[in-house]
N, C-alpha and C positions, 0 to 999 in steps of 0.2 A: 425721159423715157424709161419705163420699167424694163428690167432685164429678165423678168419672169415671163416665159412664153407658154402659150397654150396651143395645143393641136386638138384634133377631134378626140383623141383618146389619152393624151399625155399632158403633163405639166413639166416644164423645163425650168428648173430653179438654179440660180447661181449657187455654186457650192460655197460653204462657209465653214469656219472652224468647228461649228457644232455638228458638221457632217463627217467628222474624222472617222468614226467607226464604220459608218455606211460606206464611205469611199474605200477605206482599207479592206472591207469585206469584198468589194468588187475586185480590187487589185489582187487579193489573196485567192480568189477563185481559180482553180486549175484551168478551167475553160478560157477564162480571160487571160491568165498568165501565158498560156500556150502561144498566143499570137501577139498580144500587146506588149508583153514584158520579156520576150525571149525566154520565157519559162523561169524568170527570176522572181524570187519572193521579195516584195517591198515591205520594209519594216514600218511599224506605226509612225516612227519618226520621219521616214522618207515620205510617207503619204502626208504627214503634217506639213512638211516643207513644200510639198506640191500644192497643198491648200493655201499656204501663205503666198506662194507664187501666183496662184490663180486669183486670189483676192487682190493682189497688187495689179495683175493684168486687168481685172474688172475695173479697178479704180482709175488706172491710167489709160487703158485702151478699149474699155467696154467689151472685153472678151476674156475667156477662161474656160472653166469646166462647169457645165450645167448637169445637175443630177436629173435623171429621167424617172418620173414618178407616174404610175398609172392612175388615171382619174377614178376608175371604178373601184379599185382595191386600195388606193393610196399607198402603193408599195413601190419602193425604189428598186428599179430593175437594171440600172446601168447609168452611164453618163454619155454626154455628147459635148463637144467643145471645139475650141480653136486654140491650138497650142503650137509653140515653136519647136520644130524638130530639125535635126541635120543642118543646122546653121542656115536655114532658108531665110529669105528676106521678109516674108510674111508668114503668119501662122498657117497651119494646116488644119483641115477638118479631121477630127478624131472622134471615135465612139467606141463604146464597149458595152455589151449586154451580158448579164448573168444568163445561164442556160435557160432559166424559166421565162426569159423575155425574148428568146430567139424564135425565128420562124413564124413571126406574127406581124411582120412589117413595121415593128417599132423603131428599128434603127433607121429605116428609110424615112419614116414619118418625122422623127426627131431631127435627122440630118437635113431634111428638106427645109424645116423651119429655120435652122441655123444658117443654111445657104441663103435663104431669103433675107435674113438679117444681115448677112455679110454684104450682099449686093445692094440692098435698099438703104441700110442705115450706116454701114461702115464704108461703103463706097469702093469695095474691092472690085477689080475688073475680072478676076479669075480666082478660083480656089483649087487647091491641091489636097489630095488625100493619099496616104501611102499605107501599104500593108505588106506583110510577108507575102512573097510570091505564091506560097502554098495555101494562103487563106482564101479559098474560093468563095466562102460565104461573104466575106468583106468585098470581094471583087463584084459579087452580085449586087450588093448594096450600091457600090459605086456606079454600076451600069444602070440601075433603077433611078439613080439621081441624075443620069445623063452625062456622067463623067466618062472620059475616054482614057484608056491606058496610053501613057506617053513615053514611059521608059521603065527599065529595070536596072537597078544598081546593087552591087554587093556592098553592104554596110555592116561593119563589125562581123564579118563572116556570114551574114544572112543575105539572101537575095530578096530585095525589096521592090515591089511594083509601085509605080507612081501613076496616079490618075488625076485628070484635070478637067475642070469645067470653066468655060468663059461666061461672063455676064452677058445676058441677052437683053434685048429691049423689054421682053415680057418679064424676065426675072427682076429687072430694075424697077418695073412698074407695079409689082405685086404689093 
C-alpha cells in the first residue's frame, strides 16, 4: 500500500530526509511555534532527528509525518501525522499549517484522510489529538473531525486539551 494520500485539494506525502529544509521552515514559523512547540525554536539538527524518527516509524509502523502539499500550487503548507506524545500507548493525530494554509479547511481535509487511514488500514479503535487549551483554532479542527474533548491536563506547565474520536462502522468501511 502506498503511503502517499490524495484528497480533493491536497497531496499528503511521507516526509523524508530530502524534506529537511521544508519541515524546518514549518517548525521555525512563529505561528506554528506558538502552539505546537511551546514557542521553542527547533534547530536544523532537531528537525533532522525528527525526520529520522519519522522514517523509522514509517518503516516499522506505517505512520509518521506527512507533508501537506496543495495540488493546485504544488506548495508545502504544513504537515499532518501520527506521533507519540506524552508516553501514550498509541500515537496521536498531529497537524500544523503555515499561516498561508489556515482558514481554508486544509487541516480538516488532511486530518480526515489520516483518520480514515488509522481506522481502515492500521486498525485503531480510537484516535486522540491534543493541543494547548488556548489553541481555539485547533479545537475547531477537532470538532469538525467529530472529536470530543475528554480531558485537560497540565503538562510541563501548559494546560493541554485532549480530544478523542472512536472508530465507527462507517469510518471503518470507508
